[in-house]
N, C-alpha and C positions, 0 to 999 in steps of 0.2 A: 657459403651457406646456401645459396640459391641453386647451384648446379649439382647439389647432393654428391660432392666428391669429385666432380669432373672439373678439370682445369680449363677446358675450352668451352665457352658459352655457345649455345646454339640459338637459333632464331626464336625459340620458345622461352629462352631464359631472360628474365627481366634484367635490364642494365642498371644495376644499383650501385650507389656509393655508400660505403659504410662510414658513417660519421660518428666519432666518439661523442658520448654524452657525458658532460661533467656533472657529477652529483655533489650534493652538499652533505654535511656531516650528519644530517638527520635521517638520511636514507639507509635502509637496511639491505640493499642489494649490492653484491660485490662487484658486478660488472654489468653495464647497460650499453646497448648500442641503439642508435637512432637510424632507422632505415628511411632514406629519402631517395627519390628518383634522380639518377644522374642526368644533369642538364647537357644534352647532346646537341650538336649543331645540325645533325641530320634532320631534315624536315619530315622524313617518313617515320622517325622513331616517336613513340609515345612519350609525353612529358606532362608534368603538372604545372599549375600556376602558383605553387607555393613560393612565397617570398623568402629567399635564403636568409635575409637578416631577421625575419620573424622567427624562422625555425631555429636560429641560433640561440634563442632564449629557451631555456629548459623549463620543466615543470617543477615548481617548488611546492612543498607540502607543509611548510611551517606556517602556523597561523600568526596573525598580527593584530594588535589592538591599538585603538586611538581614543583619547579622551575628548569627549564632546563638550558642549556648553553646560553650564549650570544656570538654570532658570528659576527665578523666585517669582511666585504668583501670589500677591497679597489678596486678602479677602476670601470669600467662599470659593470652594473648588467645584462649583456647579457647572454643568455642561449647558451652554447656551447656544442659540443660533443653530447653524447647520450641524455642529457637533452634538447638540442635544437631540435634534431630530434623528440623526443617524444612530445615536445610542438607543433611542426608543425603538426604532425599526429593527436593530440588531437583537434587542431583548425580546421583541415580539416573535422574531424568527426562531430564537432559541426555545421559547415556550411553545411554539406551534409545531416544530419539527418532530419531537419525540413520539407523539401519537401516530404521525404518518409513518415514521420509521418502524414503529411497532406493528402497524398494519401490514407493511411490506414484508417484515420479517416473519410474521405469522403466516402470511400467504405463501412465502417460500417454504416454510416448515411444513405446511399442509401439502403443498405440491410434492415435496420431496418424500414425505411419509407415504402418500398414496402411490407414488411411483415405485418406491422400494418395497412396499407391501405387495404390490402386484408382482414384482420380480421374485419375491420370496415364495409366492404361491404359484409361480409359473414353472413349467417344465424347463430344466436346464440341461443342455447337452454338454458333456465333458469332452473337449477336443483331445485331451491326452489319453482318453479311453477308447478312441475309435480304432477299429481293427484295420489291418492292411487293405482289405478290400474296400472299405468305406473311404479310406484315404485316397486310394487310386481312383475311386469313382469321383470324388470331389476334385482331384487334380486333373482328370481327363475331361470332365464336363462340369465346370463350375456353374454354368448357367442353370443346370438342374440341381441346384443345391438342396432343394426341398425333398429330393429323393432320399437324402441321408438325414438332413436336419428338418424337423417339422416347421411348417410355415409359421413365422412369428415367434419361434422359440428362442430363448436366450442361449448363448454358448459361453462356456467358461474354459479357460485354459491357462497353463503355466508354461512360460517359455524362458529358456536361458540362451537361445540363439536369436540374437537381436541384430539385424542388419539395418543400420540406419545412419543417416548423416543429416545434421541440421546446420543451416547456413544463414548468414546475414549478408545479403548481396550488397547492401549499401556500403559495408566495410570490407567486403571481399574475404569474409571469414567462413570457413567450413570446418565443423567439428564432427569427426566420425564417432559413432557410438552414442550420440546425444539424442535423446528423445525430446528434450526441451532446452532451449538456450535463451538466457536472459541478458539483455544489454542494460547495464546499470550506469546511468549518466549522472555526473556530478558537476556542479557549477561553482566557480569561485565567486562568492558574493559577500557583501557587507551585511551585517545584521545589527540593527539598533537595539540597545538595551537601555530602557528608561527606568531609573530607580527614583521613586517619589517618597518623600517624607512630609507629612502634614501634621498640623496641630488639630486638636479636637475642640471645636467651639460649640456653643449653644445659641439658639435663637427661638423667638416666639413666632409661631405661625397661626393664622386665623382661618377658620372655616366659614362656610356660607352663612351659618346661623350665628356668627360672631363668637362662637366658642373658640378657645385657643388651647395650645399645648406647647411645651418646650420640646424641641428636637435637637439632637446633636448632629453636627456635620463637620466635614473636613475643611480646613481653612489654612491660609498662609503656607502654601506648599512650596517645597524646594525640589525641583526635578533635575536629576543628573543624567545626562546622555552619554553613553559609551558605545563604541563601535568595534565589532570583531569581524575580521575578514578571514574566511577559511573555506574549505570545500564543503558544499552542502548538496543534498539530494533534490533540492528544488530551487527555483528562482525566487528572488525576493524583490518586490517592487520598492524602490527607494524614493519614489516621488513624495511620499508623506513623511520622510525622515525630517528631523529637525535641521540637519545640514545635508541636503541631498546633493549639493555640488561637490563637496569633498568626499562623499561616499556614494558615488553614482554606481548603480548596478546595471550594466548592459543586459538586455533581455534576450540575447541570442540563444537559440536552441536548435542547432543544426542536426543533432543526433539524439532525439529524446529517448527516454527509457522505453524498452519494448521487450516482449517475450515472443520468441519464435518456437514453433513446434515442427517436428519432422513431418514432411509431406509424403514421404514414401517409406516409412518404417515397415519392415517385413519381419514377421515373427514365425518361427518354426516350432510346432508343437509335437514333440516326440512322445511316444507312448511311454507312460510311467515316468515322466520327467521329474515328478516330485521326489522320486526315490533315486534318480540317476544323476544327480548333480554332484560333481566333484567339488568339495568345499575349498580346495586350494586353487584350482584353475577356473572354477565357475563355468565349466564346460559340460555339455551333456555327454554322458557316456553310453547312451542307448544306441542301438543299432537302427539303421533304416533312415530314410530321408525325412519322414515325418510330414505333417500337414503344414503347408506354407500359406500364410494369409497376411495381407497388408493391413496396417492399422490406420483407420480413418483419422485425419488430423483433429476432428471434433472430439475424439476420445481423449485427447491430451489438452483440451482447452482449460481444464481445471488443474493441470499439473499431475504429478505422480505422487500419490499419497505415500507417506512414510519414507520418501526419498529426499534427503537433504540437498540443498543447492551447494555445489562446489565451485569455488572460484578457479578461474583458468589463468595460468601464468605461462607466457612463452619465454623459454630460456634456451640457452645454447645446448643443442643436442637433446633437448627435452629432459635433461637430468635435473632432479631436484637439488637445490643447494643444501649444504649441510645445515642442520638446525642451529639456531643461535643459542647462546648460553642460557638466556631466559626461557627459551622454549624447552630446553632439556631440564631446566630447574622446575618449571611448571609441570611437565610430564611426570617428573619424579614424585610430585605431590598429588598426582591423580588428575591433573587438568587434561582435558581432551587435546589430542594431537591435531596438528593442522590437517585439513582435508582438502588441500589445494591439488588441482590437476595440472600437471606440467606438460606442455607441448613444445616441440622443437621450433626454433625460429624459422625453419624452412617453410612452415605452414603459412607464413606471412608474405610469401613471394608475390602474391597478387594484390596485397593491400595498397601499395603505392599507386595503383591504377584504378582503384575503386572510387566511387563518387565521394566517399568521406575524405579521401586524401586530395583528389583533384579539385573538388569544389569547396571544401571546408578546411583544408589544411591539417587534417589529422595525421599523426604519425605515431608509431609505437615507441614508447620511451621506457618500457619496463616498470621499475619501481612498484612491483606488485601486479603487473599485467595491465597497465593503463595505456590507452591511446589518447594523445593529447593534442589539442588545438589551441594555440595562443590567441589572445584577443588582439586584433590589429588596431593600431592607433586610429582614432577617428580623423575626419578631415579637419583642415585648419579652422573652418567656420565653427565646427562643433567644439573644438578646443577653446576658441575664443569665447563662445557662449558659456562653456563650463567655467572658465576663469571669471567671467562676469557674475555668474551665480555664486561662486565662492567669495567674490568680493562683497556681494550684497549680504551674504550670511556671515561674513567675518572670518572665514576660514582660509583665505587666500595665502596669508603669510603665517598660518598656524602650523609650523613645522614641529614634528614630534619624533621621538625615538622609533616609534612604530613604522614611520616612513622609511627607515633605513633597514628594516628587517627584510631578509630575502624571501618574501612570501609571494604567493601567486598574484596575478593581476585580475581585478574584477572584470569579468567577461570571459576569462579562460574557461574552457570546457574540457572535460576528460570523461572517458567511459571505460569500463571493464566488462568482463563477461563472467557469468555463472552458468553452470550446466547441471542438468539432471541426466545421469548416465547409469542407470541401474544394470547390474549383471543378470538379474532375473526379475521378471514381472508376471503379475497375474492380471488377466483381463476378463471383463464380463460385459458382453454386448450382443449384438445380433450379427450373424454371419450372412453376408450377401455376396452376390457376384459383382465384381468390379465393372462398372459401365465403361471405363476407359482402358481396360486391359482384359486379358483372358483369365485373370486370377481371381482369388477370393479376397474379401475385405470385411473386417470387423468394424461395425458402425454402432453408434448409440441406438438403443431401441426407443423409438418415439411412441408414446402412448397417448391417444386422444382421450381426454377426460371430460365427460359431459358435453362433448362436441364444441367446447368453447376455448379451452386452454390445453396446453401441451406440457408434458414433462418427459424426460428421457432418462434412460439408464445406460451409461457408458462409462465404465470404471476401469482405471488402470492403477494398480497398487504395486509397490515394490516388494519383492520377495515372493515366497510361495504361500498363497492364501486360498482357502476354499471359497466357493461362491457365497456360502452363508456368512463366513467371516467378513467378506468384503461388504456385504449388504449391511450387516450389523455395525461395522465401523463407519460406514457412510451415514447411517441413521444416528449414530452417536455424535458425529461431527455436526449434523444438522441440528440436533437437540441442543448441543452446547452453544451453538451460535444463537439460537432462540433464547436460551437462558441468559446469555450475556445482555441481549437487548432488554429483556424483562428486568434485569438488575438495574440497568440504566433508567428504565421507566420508574422504578421505585424511588430513585433519587429525584427524578423530575416531579414526582408526586408531592414532594415537600413544598416547593413554591406553588404548584398547581392547587394544592389544598388551601393554601393561604388566600389565593385569588378567589377560589370558590366560596370560602368563608366570607370574604369581603363583599362579594356579590350578593350573599344572603344576609348581610347585616351582622356578621359575626367576625370577631377578631381572634383568630387562632394564635397569632403571635403573642398575645397577652394572656392566653389560657394556660392551663397546666400541661405538663409533659404528656400525661396520659391522654388528654383530650387532643393534643396535637398528633400523637401517634394514631389515635382512632381516625382522625381526618385523613392522614396520609394513607393508611390501610384502606379506608373507604374509597378514596379516589383511585388508588392503584388496582384494587380488586374489582371494582365496578367497571373500570375501563377495560381491563384484561378479560373479564368475563364477557363483556359485550362484544369485544373483538372475536373471541373464541366462538361465541354463538353465531356471529355473522359469517365467519369463515367455515367453521366445522359443522355448524348446525347441530343436529341430534344424532348424527351418524356415529361419531367416535368421541368417547370421553364426555358424553352429555352430563354425567353426574358431576364431574369436576367443573364443567362450565356453570352448572346451576349453583353449585356450592360457592364458587368464587363470586358470582354475581350477587347472590343473596347475602353472603358475608360482607361484601363491599357496601351494599345498601344498608345493612344493619349497623356497621361501624360508622358509616357516614351519618346516619340518623343520630347515633349516640353523640358524635362530635358536635352536631348541630344543636342538640338540646343542651349540652353542657358547656359550650364555649361562651366566652365573654360577648355580650351583646353591645353593638355599636349603634349610634343614632341612625334613624331612618334616612332615606333619600334615594336618589337614582342609583341603581346598581352599576350602570355603565360608567358613571362618573367616579364611583368608588373604585372600580377596577382600574380605570385610567390613572387615578391618583396613586394607587399602589405601584403600578408599573412605572409611572414617572418618578416615584421616589427611588425605586430600585435602579432606574436609569440615571439617577443623580441630576435631574433637571431642577431648575430653581422653583421656589415655592409658588410664585405667581403663575406657573404653568399648571399647577395641581392644587386646586382649591377644594378641600374636602367638604362633604355635606355637613358633617358635625364631628366634633371630638368628644362628645358626651358618652361616657361608658355607663350603660344601664345596669349592668350587674354581672356577677360570675358565681357559679355554683361550687367551684372548687378553689382551694387555697394554696395548692402546691405551686411554688414559684419557679420551678425548673422550666427551661426552654428547650425546644428541639433544635 
């Protein structure tokens, strides 16, 4: 495999032993090999510190489940002590973050809109339309790029000649033709699932003026804890589990998820490339060398638009295995076919000597393109301490069927790769001379706005797109992201309007549906209009800003006048009592000013 057909290894060929990997019945790979460095007695040969007994354990993919304890809690299900305090702090954070997120989202939307508008109104030089003399001028004297391209002008081009390679040095992986490479790490972890069933009880609570009311609350709760162990894309802290000893999650993270971009991608822009692409070979059919320019890594920081991520699988000779029966069946019914990129195992000849293998014990095990590192058993002291914790929580002798399942071990880590490798790209940026070489480089165009903040335009899209199409698509993405945050803000306005009503001596929760809707619209529109006015001012969309702000104030006024009036008192105490009730703290923590209802002007009993 590693000598590429040669029977005699040379000094550059790694000395590898091919160890068969035993798979279980749940795997869908027909043959898998585990590549590990051959342990040689020669002192000058490279070797790793992988424990052979550890590497003998393979990667299991089957999940397992264990039944935890059933806990009965008599009495009210109020959160007291530290639990109540943390519940209040968490709720305050939930109520405070959405306006800050909205402000950040609208700032990003404004910055993006200004940058794209400036790009749309700027002069754009088409690299594919340069004549031969201009191409020769740029190739011979790239320092004098302004002799062909005006200073500060944007350039746009479409290229199907992409010379690039993206690597992950920590794992010894190099993928040719990739503009972006994503390392996706997964962790074998326990997850606790708590299912609670409570009765509904009633109690009488008193206010500061001795008025009282009946309130319902949860009581006599039964909590069932279950645990599921499987591969997850994040680590889970097991310290707060009901049984942390029996379901301990090691927090090792030797190879965290990360995205790599090409550092030296070179594009060739041929004249008329948009019309000269062979749809079968995806190669340029035009004549001439074309203009060559390197792509600045910052151009790829946001990925390649419209280019899906493809998973990489390393198989024998790089040949894709035949599709399974279910894959053929699903493709018959119109389901999308697999989009996996297959590479030969020979590309992994350097991985046994990379830091991931020598320091963290990772090895390629296949099963869908995974590199696997098993969790090494802790020291004897750690084991004894864990046994002591299991004894204290009552799980030391709690043997279950799930313990016999061939699942992964908590603490195991695996990772795979995904790639963006388009056959043709469209770029929009600024052409500059490369300071580190004698060539040209396409970089993001940085625009100073008001001398205080910066925004840039550096776009890479998959396929053939005009400059106008790229700018419009980016503006659409920015607008959709802002709309999503605004929709979340509308949901946040429901509890926010209740709190605003309580602070003003009104009870929206006991008012009619129409009054509650007026309060929600009032809070949402007023806040959004105020943020727009702060960020956008009166330059763009001033009419929409004024309409939203006035509409919000009007609906808020209607809701205030028509909602149920509550007894007077300190507004801060009223807000605290409402938050405390939502946080499920005991009644003695939240003594209302009064429970007297002064009146309501509408009779509709529907609630929001």
